[in-house]
Phi, psi and omega in degrees: 000141179291165178299322179296320179294317178296317180299320180294319179295314181295321178297331181284346181284140186280359181236159182295133180224140178230136179244122179253128182282177181295342179269011178068019175248153182295126181265312182213144170220138181278176185297324184296331183289339180298325179290339182265311188248355184097180183256179179053053183271331187301130178095347180275150175292142187297330179297322179286339181271315189269313171068342184266125187306323183298319182285319179298318177296324180295318179296319178299318179296319180293321174301327181274008177083021183256014185277178351287157181237137176251132180216188182237148175226131181251125178242179178235137173234090187070240181262007187245139172286141174242124184257128178244140167269121185247124174258122181249124181214165181264150173220083188071233178276351182268162175241130181249130175245123176245136186248128178240121182292118181250012187300313182298316181291325178295316181294321178297319177297320178294319179298320179296316181296315179297321181296314179298317180297318181294316178299317180299317180295317181296324180279328187297319183299305178295326178295318179298318179297315181299314180298320179295319181289323178298319179295319181292319180292334178276353181236256189300325185265009184304318185251023179245096185302320181296314180293322180299314179297319181294316181293323179295323177297318179293320179298320179296319178296318182293321179294320177297322178298317178295320179299315178301318181296314179297319178299315180293324177295317178295318178299314180299319179298315180296317181298316179296324179295324184265003191299329182270359180261116182288134178293147185246349179287169169241129190244134174275105187292323179300312181293322180295314179297317179301318181293319180295316180296319177303316182291338182261004181304316179302320180294317181296318179295317180296327181274352183070034182245133176267126181254125181240147180236124178247108181260095177290339176220094191292340184236063182263117180258135176226150173291127183188172173260110187302316181299318180288324179291328173299318176302315181301308189280333172299314181296312185293317182288321177299317177297319179298322177293313183297317188259003175283188182247132179305136182088353180258182184244152168248123183250128175243134180225147174240113181273153178295154181298140176199175179285128178242121177305326180296331180262348186055038179176191183280139179195182179241157179238129176243127181240143175237117184238136175239171179243039181280201184286344182080174186230134178297147187300327184288348178273333194302315183297339185255003186297332181270004174286147179296132176068010178278130178230141175288318180228098185303313185296312183292322180299316180291324179301320183267008172093014180286144177257350182082007182246349188303309183287334174295318177296314179304313182301314181295321180293316180296321176300318179300324180275010181057031180260189180225148180240131179231126178246124178234133181201155176214138182303128181084355185241008180083184185227139177233124177244126181246134174247124179252125180236132178289149181260356180231000000 
């Protein structure tokens, strides 16, 4: 096949391909390879083009008849690394390199590993505490009623913490499973918000926080999953109560439907505002990550699992909505949920 014919075949392939001739210079590269290695490659020695020892060693091995060889090549796309699986094989006197982008699968694998590590860490602390107290109750504190009662109270809190974590993990799993399925019910947001606030009254009273609801549009119906929307607003209002300041207010408002640029259409906005300590700007972008906490110690003290806002984000995504978090240190936090009405 002529050089033009080979180039036409390689160009038709949907992944980056490089052909190195018997003189160790680039013979052909398809258009996709330009995004990986740059342009004007033809005629250059492959060492000057590839530069990474693992790929150069693979070419040397194939030249010695030890192919095919699979290796990795790391490129850059802006501020992000791009990982390629590279298969190096011979084609007569030529060497063919094909590049397969593995970035998404590498990131998914890292997310799974981080998730398992985080869950293990979150469970290890309460389990260690429970085992320690059980051992103590079976020994030195066996006949000490005061110590026994104190330890049993701590054990109950640690067990409740594990229960909350497992419940949130199961909830997150269910939400992720349904994320691509659009909800078909129609939900009265005003009634739903009133019900959520009613259910959280004991917590608000215990925290010394006044919760107010402002319904600018009292009968706003949106397509949604009522159970999941209850989860969203329970989580947001509960967080506002927990992290607000005693004697201050938590304000919830439901705005009338209008066109929202964030939704690219008509929708409603629900905001939950507190007067707490606020959050530094560098934390805000990461708040919806699993297990991310601004203050680990305080979050655990108030019963947080680090999964609440991750669940909120997935539910809002399922409803084709948008989530906006605004905060400033010393000025409180405002979280807005935008939901489409059609």
